[in-house]
C-alpha positions in Angstrom: -52.0 12.5 -1.8 -52.1 14.1 -5.2 -50.6 17.3 -3.9 -47.6 15.5 -2.4 -46.9 13.8 -5.7 -47.3 17.0 -7.6 -45.0 18.9 -5.2 -42.5 16.1 -5.4 -42.6 16.1 -9.2 -42.3 19.9 -9.3 -39.3 19.9 -7.0 -37.5 17.1 -8.8 -37.3 19.2 -11.9 -34.8 21.4 -10.0 -32.5 18.4 -9.1 -29.1 18.4 -10.6 -27.8 15.8 -13.0 -24.8 13.8 -11.9 -22.5 15.9 -14.1 -23.8 19.1 -12.7 -23.5 17.8 -9.1 -19.8 16.8 -9.7 -19.1 20.2 -11.2 -20.9 22.0 -8.3 -19.0 19.9 -5.7 -15.6 20.7 -7.2 -16.6 24.4 -7.6 -17.7 24.5 -3.9 -14.5 22.9 -2.7 -12.5 25.3 -4.8 -14.2 28.3 -3.0 -13.9 26.7 0.4 -10.2 25.8 -0.2 -9.4 29.3 -1.5 -11.0 30.9 1.6 -9.2 28.5 3.9 -5.8 29.2 2.2 -6.1 32.9 3.1 -4.1 32.1 6.3 -1.6 30.0 4.3 -2.6 26.4 5.3 -5.5 24.0 5.2 -7.4 23.9 8.5 -10.8 23.6 10.1 -12.6 25.5 7.4 -11.5 23.0 4.8 -12.6 20.1 6.9 -16.0 21.6 7.7 -16.5 22.7 4.1 -15.7 19.2 2.8 -18.1 17.5 5.2 -20.9 19.9 4.2 -20.2 19.5 0.5 -20.0 15.7 0.7 -23.2 15.5 2.8 -25.1 17.9 0.5 -24.3 16.2 -2.9 -26.8 13.4 -2.6 -29.5 15.9 -1.6 -29.0 18.0 -4.7 -28.8 15.2 -7.4 -31.7 13.5 -9.1 -32.7 10.3 -7.3 -32.0 8.2 -10.4 -28.4 9.4 -10.5 -27.2 8.9 -6.9 -24.3 6.6 -7.5 -21.7 9.4 -8.2 -22.6 11.3 -5.1 -21.9 8.1 -3.0 -18.5 7.5 -4.5 -17.3 11.0 -5.1 -16.1 12.1 -1.6 -12.8 10.3 -1.6 -12.0 11.5 -5.1 -13.1 15.0 -4.2 -10.8 15.1 -1.1 -7.7 13.6 -2.8 -8.0 15.8 -5.9 -8.5 18.9 -3.9 -5.5 18.1 -1.6 -3.4 17.2 -4.7 -4.3 20.5 -6.3 -3.3 22.4 -3.2 -0.1 20.5 -2.9 0.8 21.3 -6.5 -0.1 25.0 -6.1 0.9 25.8 -2.5 2.9 22.9 -1.0 3.5 24.7 2.2 -0.3 24.8 2.9 -0.4 21.1 3.6 1.2 20.7 7.0 1.5 17.1 8.2 3.4 16.2 11.4 6.4 14.1 10.7 6.6 15.0 7.0 9.9 16.4 5.9 9.9 20.0 4.8 11.3 19.0 1.4 8.7 16.3 0.8 7.4 16.1 -2.8 4.0 16.6 -4.3 2.9 12.9 -4.0 4.2 12.6 -0.4 2.3 15.8 0.6 -0.8 14.6 -1.2 -0.8 11.2 0.6 0.1 12.8 3.9 -2.6 15.4 3.6 -5.2 12.7 2.6 -4.2 10.6 5.6 -4.2 13.7 7.9 -7.8 14.4 6.8 -8.9 10.8 7.2 -11.5 11.6 9.9 -12.9 14.4 7.7 -13.2 11.9 4.8 -14.8 9.3 7.1 -17.5 11.8 8.3 -18.1 13.3 4.9 -18.4 9.9 3.2 -20.6 8.5 5.9 -23.0 11.5 5.5 -23.0 11.0 1.8 -23.8 7.3 1.9 -26.5 7.9 4.6 -28.1 10.6 2.4 -28.0 8.2 -0.6 -29.7 5.5 1.4 -32.3 7.9 2.8 -33.1 9.2 -0.7 -33.6 5.7 -2.0 -35.8 4.6 1.0 -38.0 7.7 0.8 -38.4 7.8 -3.0 -42.1 7.4 -3.7 -41.4 6.0 -7.2 -39.2 3.2 -6.0 -40.1 -0.2 -7.5 -40.9 -1.8 -4.2 -43.6 0.8 -3.5 -46.3 -0.4 -5.8 
């Protein structure tokens, strides 16, 4: 049992702080978004990248700082889409949205259009948070 605790303690030293995790998540989304915009619009790569980033955040952060990784996915998605709408408005294509729609309309339309992506990514993040809490050997209920 001592080796498991030693290994766990050694591995936890490499966990990110909440601030580092937020910065890494936004950096990863910037790379994914830039790669996806090579064809001129947000598509499948953006959705898959978001789900992977959202699901990985709680696994990278220290167990005592899990809250931000559970609440960040919606903010991450909306901020990323808003940034794309400000920089390359034509990249956010939403059925039924007028071609001359403004930044806010495109941001809201893009967020709604990626609703399933957000749902899957956020569900993965919350599931990972719960799993990290339940499997934490230092949790108060494990005495």
